[in-house]
N, C-alpha and C positions, 0 to 999 in steps of 0.2 A: 150159102143160103141157110137160114134158120130152120130147124126141124119143125114139122107140122105139130099142132097141139097134142094129138094122140101119141105121136112118136116121142114128143118131148117128155110126156109124163112116164112112158115106159123107159126111156133113156135115163131119165132122172133117177129111176130106181137102180139102174145099172151104175150110174155115177156114185150114188150113195153107197152101194156095195163096195165099189173100188175105193172110195175115200176111206171106208171102214177098214178095208184090207191094208191099205198104206199105214193108217193109224196104228193098227195092231202090230205091224211089222217094224215100223220106224218112229212111232210117235209123231207129235206135231213138228218136231225138229226136222223130220223127213217129208213132211207134207208139202208137196209142190205140185203145180199144174202139170209139170212134166212126169212126175212119179204116178199121179193118178191116170194120166193119159196112157202111160206105159202099162199099167195094170189093166186097162180096158182095151189095150191094143188099137188105140185111136190116136189122131193127131192132137196136139195141144190146141190148135185152131178150132177144132170141133168142140173141145171141152170149154173153150172160152165163150161159147154161146150160153153156157150156164154160169160160168164164173169168170167175169171179165178181169177180175183182179185177184191176187192171192188173198186179200183180206176178205173178199166174198167167199172164197173157198174155206178159209178158217171159220167164218161165221157159220157156214153150212155144217162143217165138221163138228162145231160146238153143239149146234142144234141136234145133230144126229146122235152125239154122245149124251146129250140130255135125254133124248128119246129113248136110247138103249138102256140108260140107267133107270128111267122110270118104269120100263117094260120088264126089267129083270125079275127073276122068281124072288119072292120074299117069304120070310119065315112067318108062321102064324102068330099072331099076337092075342092069344085067347085070354091071357091073364093080365089084368091091369097092373100098373105101378112098375117097379124095376124089371119085372119080367119082360114087359113090352120094351122098355128101354134097351134091355140086353139084346132082344131080337132085332131091333133097329140098328144097333151098332155092329152086330154080327153080320148084318147085311151089307155094311160098309167095308169090312175088312177083307183083304185078299186071301180068302180061305180056299177058293177053288181056282182052276185055271181061268175061267171066264172072269171072275172077280178080280183076279191079278191083272189080267190083260186090260181090263176097263180101268183099274187104278193107275196102271202105267200110263195109259193115255191121258187120264185126268192130271196126273202130276207133270207130264210133259207139256201140258197146255199152260201151266202156270207162268212160265217165263214170257210167253206171248202176251198173257193177260197183264202181267206187271209192266209191260212196255207200251200198253195201249190203254187209254183212259176209259174208252167205252167197254172194252172187254173186262177191264179191271172192275168196273161198276157191275157188269153182269155177273162176274164171279162173286163179288161181295153179296150181291142180292141172292145168289144160290146158298150162300151160307146162312143168310137171314132166313130163308125159307126152311133150310135144314134144322136150324135151331128152334124155329117156331113149331116144326113138326114133332120135335122131341119134347118140348116144354110141357105140353098137357100130360104126358106120362109121368113126368116128375111131380106135377101137381097131384096126380093120383097117388103116387108113391108117398107124398107128404100126408095126404089124407088117410092113407092106410097105415101110417106110423112106420113106413120102411125107411124114411129119412127123417131127420130132426124137424120139428115144427118150425124152427127158425130158418130152415134152408130156404134159399130163394130159387125157385125153379128156373128163372131166367139164367142165373149164374150157373146152376147145375147143368143146364142144356149147353151153355157155352163151354164149360169145362169138359163135358163129355165129347163134344165135337173135336175140341182141341186135343184131348187125349187120344181119340180114335184116329185122327188123321196123323198125328205124330207116329202112332203105331203102324199105320199104313206105310209111311216113308220108310221106317226102319225095316219093316218086313219086305218091301220092294228091294232095298239095297242089300239086305243080309237075310235072305229067305232061309239059309241053313240054321241060323241062330234064332230065327222067329217062324218056325213052322206053325201049322194050324193049332196044335195043342198048346203051344206057348202063347200064341196070340189069345186064344180063348181064356187060358188061365190068368193072363195079365188083365184082360177085361173083367174077369170075374173078381179079381183082386181089387181093381179099381172100384167096381160097383159095391163090393163088400166094404170098403173104406168109407164110402158115401153113407152107408147104413149106420156107421159108428160115429157118434158125435165126437168131435175133436177134443182131446184132453189138453187143455191149456193151463192146467195147474202148474205153478212154478214150485219146484221141489228143491229144498236146500240140500 
């Protein structure tokens, strides 16, 4: 028998908590109806009132991850231009245990997204939104003379996201080589290079 509406809302919060617990411990590779049911100490049959298929469970997990990511604490962006870009990119990097756990979950979701057209489209749209959120700050940086006048904010935003997520992956796989101070230094070097026009002069 399906749960009553009030019980359903309360139980769904318990389900979301259990889903997050499984994601934090095992990533998307270990996210199954059985694993979530075990975390809640309930039967898989009860859980199937909420998620009749594994795909429905995955969709809920991705929505939950989106919400947790959006609600995470963020650095103040008081200064326009590259300072705001730096704050945004630091918010992405795995610099704290919570940030590391969240990034591990995101990276574990990529294999699933690559294998499913709808999930892949959703992930591509997330990147579109992320680049769009960074682009205005590069426009400010160009107006402030922090990057060359010829710099394209769209390209700068795409490059910044690519650099940051590449650093995320390296830090997750090799945290001893990429601790917080190294990640921060690499980001500062990257942004510093953007502020210097490329020297394309051919020297004999």
